[in-house]
Every structure is written in C-alpha cells, then in structure tokens.
N, C-alpha and C positions, 0 to 999 in steps of 0.2 A: 504493500500499499504506499502511496506517495507520501502521504502525511499521517501522523498518528496523533498530533496535538494541534488544536485549533484555538487561537487567541481572539476572542471577539471583543471589539470596542462595543459600547452599548448605544450611545446616542447617535442616530442617524446611521446606525448599522443594523441594530436589531430593533430598536425603538425609534419612532419618529419624533425626535426631540424638537424639531422646528414647529410641528403642529402643536405640541404640548406647551411649548414655550409662548406661542401667540394666546393661547387659552389663559395661561398662568399670568401673563402680563396684563390682560384685561381684567382678571380677578383683582391684581394688584392696584391698578388704577381705580377700579370701583371702590376698593377699601379706603383709599385716600380721597375718594370723591373728586377726582381729577377728570374733567370733561376734555375730551380730544378735540381741539380745534383744528388740529392736523393729526396726521397718522404719526404717533410718537414711536411706534414699534421699531421702524427702521433705525431711529436714533438709538434707542436702547440696544438693539442688536449690534450696532457698529461700536458702541461703547464697551458692550460685554465682550465682543471679539478681541478688542484691543487690550482689555484687562486680562483675559485668559491667555493671550499671547505672552503678556508680562510674566504670567505664572509659569507658562511652559518653558520660558527662557531663564527661569530662576531669579527673575528681578524682584517678584513679590511673593508672599506666601498666601495660603488659603485664607487666613484671617483677614488679610488686607483686601483680598479680592471680595470677601463677602461685604465689606463696607464700601469699597471704592466705586463699584459699578453703579450702585444706586445714588451714592453722593454725586457722581458726575452727571447722572441722568436728571436728578432733581435740581442741580445748579443749571443745567441746560434750559429746563423749562420754567426757570425762575421760582422754584419752590424749595429753595435750600433750607428752610426751616423744617422740612419733613426729615424723619429719622431714617437714614439709609439702611441701618440694620433691620428696622421693622419692614422696610420695603423688600429687603433681601429674604426675610423670614416669609413674608406673604406670598413672594414669587416662588420660593422653593416648594411651599405647601401647594401652590397651584399646579406645579409640575408633578407632584406625587397624585393629586386629585385627578389629573387629566392624562392617564397613561395612553399612548397611541402606539401600537405595534406596526412595524413595516409589514407590508403584504407577504405572507409565506413564512414569517420568522418562526412562529411556534411549531408549524409543521415540518420545517427543516431541522429545528433542534430535535424534535421528537424523533425524526429519522436518523439523526447523526448520533443520538446518545448511546447507542450500543456498539458503535464502530470507533468513535474518537473520543479522546480526552479533551474536554472543552473547558475553557476559563474565559471569565469576564475580565478585560483590562481596561479600566476606565479613568480618564481624567474627569473626575466629578466630585461633588460634595456628599458627604456620608449621609446627610439628612434626606438626600433625594434618591441617591442610587440604591440603597439596600431596601428602602420601602418599596420602590417600584419593582425590584427584582423578586419581591415576596409576592406580588400580584400573580395570580394564577400559577404559583409555585415555580416561577421561571428559575429561581435559584437551584432548584433541584437538578437542572440539566448540567450544572457545572461542578467541576472539582474544586476549583478555587475562584475566589472573587477578589480582585485587586483594585481598591479604590485609592486614587492618589491622595486624596485628602486624609486617609488613614495611615499612609505610610511616609508622608513627608517628601515625596518626590513625584514627578509627573512625566508622562511621555512627552518629549523623545528623549528624556535624560536616561543615561546608561543605568543610574541607580535604580530606576524604576523597573527595567528589564532584568537587573540582577535580582531584584526582589521576586519578580515573577517566576524566573527560573529556579529560584531556591525554594519555591512552594511546590515546584513539579520537577524534583531533581532527576527524574527518570526521563525527562524530555530531551531529545537531540535537536539541536538547532536546524539541522539539515531536514528534519522531518517535522518541523513546526511551521505553522503559517499564522500570521496575524491579519485580521480582516477589520478594516476601519475606513471611516470617511474622511479622516484629516490627513492631508499630505504632510503637514508640518509637524504632527505628533505620531500618528499611527505609522504612517509609511516611512517617514524619516527615521523615526525611532527603530523600526524594524530593519530598515536598510543598514543602519549604523551598527546594529547589534549582530548582523549576520544571519537574520532569518528572512524567509520568503515573505512578500507582502501582497496583499490584495486590496486595491482601492475600491471601496464601496461608494461609486459615483452616482448615488441615488438621484441627484438632481441634474445629472448629465452636463456637469460643469467642465468647460475646457481647461485642461492642465497646461498652463504657460510657465510653470515653475521648473526648476531643475530637479526636483524631486520626482522620481519615476518609480511607479510600482511594478513588480513582476507581472501581476494580473490586474485587470480592471473589469469591473461588472457594474451594471445599473440596476440590476434586479437580484436580490438575494438568493432565490432559487437557482440562479446560474451558477452558484457556488459548487453545486453538485458535480459539474463536469471538471471542475478544477483539482478536487481533492481526491478523486478516486485513482 
C-alpha cells in the first residue's frame, strides 16, 4: 500500500470552516448589536488571516491571537470600546454551534478507518477544535488529534511535525501523506519535513506561490485514487 498514515487538516479540508465562520461572525455581530452598514465579513476575514499568518510564522502566540483579531476589527469599525476577548469568545462559540462538513468527508473517513492510521493535525484553538470533533463522534476515526493551541507550535513549524511523529512513532515519512487546504502551513510544513503533501483546493484557487504540493484535489472523495 502506498500510504499507511494520513494526516488530515481540519478546517476547509474535512469541515467547511468558511461556511461556519460566516454564521459565527453574524452571531457575534448580533451579540454586540452591530448593524452592518456594509459587509464587514471580508474585513474581518482579512484581519484574521493576517493574524494567523503572524502565529504560523512564530511572531505571536495563541493568547495574542485571541485578543488581536477582534481588537483590530473593532477599531476598524469605530467600536474600540468593545471587549475583543468577548468578541473572540462569541465567535468561537458560533463556530462550535454551526459545524459544516465538506461533502463526502464522513463517508470517506468511514471507508478509510479500517485501512489507514489517521490523525488530525490542525492549527486551531482548543475551544473550537475538540468540541467540533466530538460532533457525530468524528474523533473516533483518528488515532491522534494534534491541536497547535495545545502544544505551543503550529504548522509549518518543524516542532509541530516533530510532535506529530512522536505521537505516531511507528509512522514512516515515506508512507505518510498530509492533506490540507493551506499552502503556507499544511503543504509548506509537509514539504519541509519530508512527507508527501496533498493540497485540498476546495475553492479551486490558482496557486501562484512557490509552494507546490505533490498532489492537488478539489473534491475530498478524489483522495481515494491517490492513497491506494
């Protein structure tokens, strides 16, 4: 068999984080009684991406991320008096309340569970990732679940992947595949660590970066043809 161990990112790989995020953001605005005179979500999304990139590059920690993204957003809309930690808390609860799975995710995991050793490897916050994995017993498919917030390092950092392979010492790099949507964390991290990579390009985005995956798919069920 080509691969024995599969490392799955969670957001926009197994679960449609983008869809959940839109709903969670609306919940957050409703909590603060913020009326949208314009579509604020693209503003928040841009700020959030910038802050996460700072985390992935080791410039800030998870504690700072929780506060910074909503502080910057509230400042942008002229509501700097609002509590950014409360905003973050409400948003994270919204993510938990609105889980959306990518098409075919549960069916694929059910099919793979007897053949492959599978792990979740996610750059996420523990308040969100573990509760969502408990929905529909999704966690039962995986031998290990590694959440960056719990270990103090994040993809693409080498320390993150060291931790992953310490949890599955029987795994061989040559027979391990990481599947994820982020070129800058999943694919770059896997490439640097010497394991095969599969870019889950769910939104069919053009890749103009220097980071290239060994495989690229746009639908999760297409993974079947790569791992056999």
